[in-house]
C-alpha positions as CSV (number, residue, x, y, z in Angstrom):
1,M,-15.6,3.0,-24.0
2,P,-19.0,1.1,-25.1
3,T,-18.9,-2.5,-24.4
4,S,-21.5,-5.3,-25.5
5,A,-23.5,-5.3,-22.9
6,G,-24.5,-1.5,-23.9
7,H,-25.5,1.0,-20.9
8,P,-26.8,0.0,-17.3
9,V,-30.7,0.3,-17.1
10,T,-31.8,-0.4,-14.1
11,A,-30.5,0.8,-10.8
12,C,-30.0,-2.6,-9.7
13,E,-27.4,-2.6,-13.1
14,Q,-26.1,0.4,-12.4
15,S,-24.9,-0.5,-8.9
16,D,-22.5,-3.3,-10.1
17,W,-21.5,-2.6,-13.4
18,L,-18.3,-1.4,-15.0
19,V,-17.3,1.3,-17.2
20,V,-14.1,1.2,-19.2
21,A,-12.5,4.6,-19.7
22,P,-9.0,5.4,-20.8
23,T,-6.7,6.1,-17.5
24,R,-3.0,7.9,-18.4
25,A,-0.2,6.5,-15.7
26,E,2.8,8.3,-14.6
27,L,5.5,5.7,-14.9
28,F,8.8,6.2,-14.4
29,D,11.9,4.7,-17.5
30,R,13.6,2.0,-16.0
31,E,16.5,3.0,-18.2
32,N,17.1,6.6,-16.8
33,E,14.4,6.6,-13.7
34,R,12.7,9.9,-15.4
35,P,9.0,10.3,-15.9
36,L,7.1,8.6,-18.1
37,T,3.7,9.3,-18.7
38,R,1.2,6.6,-20.6
39,D,-2.2,7.5,-22.0
40,D,-2.7,4.3,-23.5
41,G,-3.9,2.5,-20.3
42,L,-7.5,1.5,-19.2
43,G,-9.2,1.7,-16.2
44,L,-12.4,-0.1,-14.8
45,Y,-14.6,2.3,-12.7
46,H,-17.8,2.0,-11.3
47,V,-20.9,4.4,-12.8
48,G,-20.1,7.6,-11.5
49,E,-16.9,6.8,-9.8
50,H,-13.6,8.9,-10.3
51,E,-11.1,6.2,-8.5
52,P,-10.5,2.8,-10.7
53,E,-11.2,-0.3,-9.1
54,T,-8.1,-2.7,-8.0
55,L,-7.6,-5.0,-10.7
56,S,-6.5,-8.0,-8.8
57,E,-10.0,-7.5,-6.3
58,L,-12.5,-7.9,-9.9
59,A,-11.0,-11.2,-10.7
60,P,-12.9,-13.5,-8.6
61,L,-15.8,-11.6,-11.3
62,M,-13.9,-11.5,-14.4
63,A,-14.2,-14.6,-17.0
64,T,-11.3,-17.0,-16.7
65,D,-10.4,-16.4,-20.5
66,G,-10.0,-12.3,-20.7
67,P,-7.3,-10.5,-19.5
68,R,-5.3,-11.7,-16.0
69,F,-6.7,-9.4,-13.3
70,A,-5.1,-11.8,-10.9
71,R,-1.8,-11.1,-12.1
72,H,-1.9,-7.7,-11.4
73,G,-2.2,-8.4,-8.0
74,E,0.9,-10.7,-8.2
75,L,2.8,-7.8,-9.9
76,V,2.3,-5.6,-6.7
77,S,2.2,-8.2,-4.2
78,E,5.9,-7.9,-3.4
79,H,6.1,-4.4,-3.6
80,D,3.3,-4.3,-0.7
81,Q,4.9,-6.4,1.3
82,R,8.5,-4.8,0.9
83,Q,6.3,-1.6,2.6
84,V,4.2,-3.7,5.4
85,L,7.6,-5.3,6.2
86,A,9.6,-1.2,6.0
87,G,6.7,-0.4,8.0
88,A,6.7,-2.8,10.8
89,L,11.0,-2.5,11.0
90,G,10.4,1.4,11.1
91,A,7.9,1.0,14.4
92,A,10.3,-1.3,15.8
93,G,12.7,0.5,15.7
94,V,10.9,3.5,17.5
95,I,9.7,1.6,19.8
96,A,13.1,0.1,20.7
97,I,14.6,3.7,20.5
98,A,12.2,4.8,23.2
99,I,12.5,2.0,25.4
100,G,16.1,2.5,25.2
101,S,15.8,6.0,26.1
102,V,14.0,5.7,29.0
103,V,15.8,2.6,30.4
104,F,19.5,5.0,30.0
105,I,17.7,7.7,31.4
106,N,16.6,5.3,34.5
107,A,20.3,4.5,34.9
108,F,21.2,7.9,36.8
109,D,20.5,7.9,39.9
110,T,20.2,10.8,42.8
111,K,20.9,9.4,46.5
112,Q,20.3,11.8,49.4
113,T,22.3,11.7,52.3
114,T,23.0,13.8,55.8
115,N,26.3,14.6,56.9
116,A,27.8,14.7,60.3
117,L,26.9,18.8,60.5
118,G,23.3,17.9,59.3
119,V,23.2,19.3,55.4
120,V,21.8,17.3,53.0
121,E,24.2,16.5,50.1
122,E,23.1,14.4,46.8
123,E,25.1,11.9,45.0
124,Q,24.6,11.2,41.6
125,R,24.8,7.3,40.8
126,L,25.1,5.6,37.4
127,D,23.5,2.0,37.0
128,G,26.0,0.5,34.3
129,G,24.5,-1.9,33.6
130,K,20.7,-0.4,32.8
131,A,23.1,2.4,30.7
132,A,24.2,-0.1,28.7
133,L,20.8,-2.2,28.1
134,G,19.4,1.7,27.3
135,G,22.3,2.0,24.6
136,V,22.1,-1.6,23.2
137,L,18.3,-1.1,22.8
138,A,18.7,2.5,21.6
139,G,21.5,1.0,18.6
140,V,18.6,-2.2,18.3
141,G,16.2,0.4,17.0
142,F,18.7,2.3,14.6
143,T,19.9,-0.7,12.9
144,L,15.9,-1.6,12.8
145,G,15.2,1.8,11.3
146,G,18.0,2.1,9.1
147,A,16.4,-1.6,7.6
148,G,13.2,-0.1,7.7
149,I,14.3,2.5,5.0
150,A,16.6,0.6,3.1
151,L,13.3,-1.7,2.2
152,T,11.0,0.9,1.7
153,P,10.3,1.0,-2.2
154,S,11.6,3.1,-4.3
155,H,9.5,6.4,-5.8
156,T,10.1,4.1,-8.9
157,A,9.0,0.9,-7.3
158,R,5.7,2.6,-5.7
159,A,4.8,4.1,-9.1
160,Q,4.9,1.1,-11.0
161,A,3.0,-0.2,-8.6
162,E,0.2,2.2,-8.6
163,A,-0.3,1.4,-12.2
164,D,0.4,-2.2,-12.2
165,R,-2.8,-2.1,-9.3
166,Y,-5.2,0.0,-11.7
167,V,-4.4,0.3,-14.7
168,L,-4.5,-2.2,-18.1
169,F,-2.0,-1.7,-20.0
170,P,-1.3,-2.8,-23.9
171,P,0.2,-5.0,-25.4
172,I,-0.3,-7.5,-22.2
173,D,-4.2,-6.6,-21.8
174,P,-5.3,-5.7,-25.1
175,S,-8.4,-3.3,-25.4
176,D,-10.9,-5.3,-26.9
177,K,-9.9,-8.4,-24.8
178,V,-10.9,-5.8,-21.9
179,L,-14.0,-4.8,-23.3
180,D,-14.7,-8.1,-23.7
181,A,-14.3,-9.9,-20.3
182,V,-15.7,-6.1,-19.1
183,G,-19.0,-6.5,-21.3
184,R,-19.5,-10.3,-20.4
185,Y,-19.3,-9.2,-16.7
186,N,-22.0,-6.2,-17.5
187,Q,-24.3,-9.0,-18.9
188,R,-23.9,-11.2,-16.1
189,V,-25.1,-8.2,-14.0
190,R,-27.8,-7.5,-16.2
191,T,-29.0,-11.3,-15.9
192,R,-29.3,-11.4,-12.1
193,C,-31.3,-8.0,-12.2
194,P,-34.6,-7.3,-12.2
195,R,-35.7,-7.0,-15.9
196,N,-38.2,-4.2,-15.1
197,P,-36.3,-0.6,-16.2
198,S,-38.4,1.1,-13.4
199,R,-36.6,-0.2,-10.6
């Protein structure tokens, strides 16, 4: 979609230029959890790229009176925090289970003795303290893993977060304001680049 700055004319401009393109997003209807496709979104792409740019990362580059690009970072921050916390709890759970298993296995000991006839006998002994500690650690690990699973964002939340991360939707982000903000950004790119189109 054309902006007020037109098209890049130099390699310098092309390296930072942003292109506005219609972008489809797959969401889920919050009411009935059914797939929902929105074709009215806009994504911002660097020239030649097929993946849209992360909108919150563009916020410092955009004029403050345009769409609130930083808002998209705010929309996905809770999802990202939950995902990181869920991953950390899951990893801690796996570590606790592994340590608990090692401690429990080491609670069993074999002692060899020689009886009066000179026959070597083996006696299995169990260190109750180690066995209990191993069981407790494994239990804590399963609890942490369960908490991680519970905190993991749902498929619906992940789909919404990905859309908020990359796509501008009307009416919150009207297409004319998006085009205006990107046009002004591209004009600033043109201003700081050399004027000679051959470069």
